[in-house]
C-alpha positions as CSV (number, residue, x, y, z in Angstrom):
1,X,233.7,85.6,79.1
2,X,234.8,86.7,82.6
3,X,236.9,89.8,83.1
4,X,239.4,90.5,85.8
5,X,236.9,92.2,88.1
6,X,234.8,89.0,88.2
7,X,236.8,87.0,90.8
8,X,233.9,85.3,92.6
9,X,234.9,81.8,93.5
10,X,238.5,82.2,92.4
11,X,241.2,81.0,94.7
12,X,244.5,82.8,95.5
13,X,243.2,86.2,96.5
14,X,243.8,87.4,100.1
15,X,241.0,88.0,102.5
16,X,239.6,91.5,102.6
17,X,240.6,93.3,105.7
18,X,238.3,96.1,106.8
19,X,239.8,99.1,108.5
20,X,238.0,100.2,111.6
21,X,236.8,103.8,111.2
22,X,238.2,103.9,107.6
23,X,237.9,107.4,106.1
24,X,236.0,107.7,102.9
25,X,239.1,108.9,101.1
26,X,242.8,108.2,101.9
27,X,244.0,111.2,99.9
28,X,242.4,114.5,98.6
29,X,242.8,113.4,95.0
30,X,240.5,110.5,95.5
31,X,237.6,112.9,96.4
32,X,238.4,114.9,93.3
33,X,238.2,111.8,91.1
34,X,234.8,111.0,92.6
35,X,233.6,114.5,92.0
36,X,235.0,114.5,88.4
37,X,233.3,111.2,87.6
38,X,229.9,112.5,88.9
39,X,230.2,115.7,86.9
40,X,231.1,113.9,83.7
41,X,228.2,111.5,84.0
42,X,225.8,114.3,84.9
43,X,226.9,116.3,81.8
44,X,226.3,113.2,79.6
45,X,230.0,112.7,78.6
46,X,229.5,109.0,79.4
47,X,227.1,106.9,81.4
48,X,227.6,104.7,84.4
49,X,227.6,101.5,82.3
50,X,230.4,102.9,80.1
51,X,232.4,103.9,83.2
52,X,232.1,100.4,84.6
53,X,233.0,98.8,81.3
54,X,236.1,101.1,81.0
55,X,237.3,99.9,84.4
56,X,236.7,96.2,83.5
57,X,238.7,96.6,80.2
58,X,241.9,97.7,82.0
59,X,244.8,95.3,81.4
60,X,244.9,92.7,84.2
61,X,248.2,93.9,85.7
62,X,247.0,97.5,85.8
63,X,243.6,96.5,87.3
64,X,245.2,94.3,90.0
65,X,248.0,96.8,90.7
66,X,245.8,99.9,91.1
67,X,243.8,101.2,94.0
68,X,240.1,101.7,93.8
69,X,240.3,105.3,92.8
70,X,243.3,104.7,90.5
71,X,241.0,102.4,88.5
72,X,238.4,105.1,88.5
73,X,240.9,107.6,87.2
74,X,242.2,105.3,84.5
75,X,238.6,104.6,83.4
76,X,237.8,108.3,83.2
77,X,241.0,109.0,81.2
78,X,240.1,106.1,78.8
79,X,236.6,107.4,78.3
80,X,237.7,111.0,77.7
81,X,240.0,109.9,74.9
82,X,237.4,107.5,73.4
83,X,234.7,110.2,73.5
84,X,237.0,112.7,71.8
85,X,237.0,115.1,74.8
86,X,240.8,115.0,75.2
87,X,243.7,113.3,73.6
88,X,246.0,110.8,75.3
89,X,248.8,113.4,75.0
90,X,246.7,116.0,76.7
91,X,246.1,113.6,79.6
92,X,249.6,112.3,79.9
93,X,251.5,113.2,83.0
94,X,255.3,113.7,82.5
95,X,258.0,112.8,85.1
96,X,257.6,116.2,86.7
97,X,254.0,115.8,87.5
98,X,252.9,118.4,85.0
């Protein structure tokens, strides 16, 4: 069964436009998500296959509406809850950004 990330050969998606001299990160938080993911994998909290699977299990609308590192952050959050490292309430962000 195909998941939303497997769009090879599907019609209706726009062309990918490359940005000349695109920076590796568009915001500082993206670099933090990359570092967090690496640290969690290195510590054995989850592995790369589990991380990829968590991204691919995102609801279709969330997957399509999220940026690259937003999907990463959602996958990390999912895995932290599933592994019992944190609760959903502990990871929830309120309207004040806390």
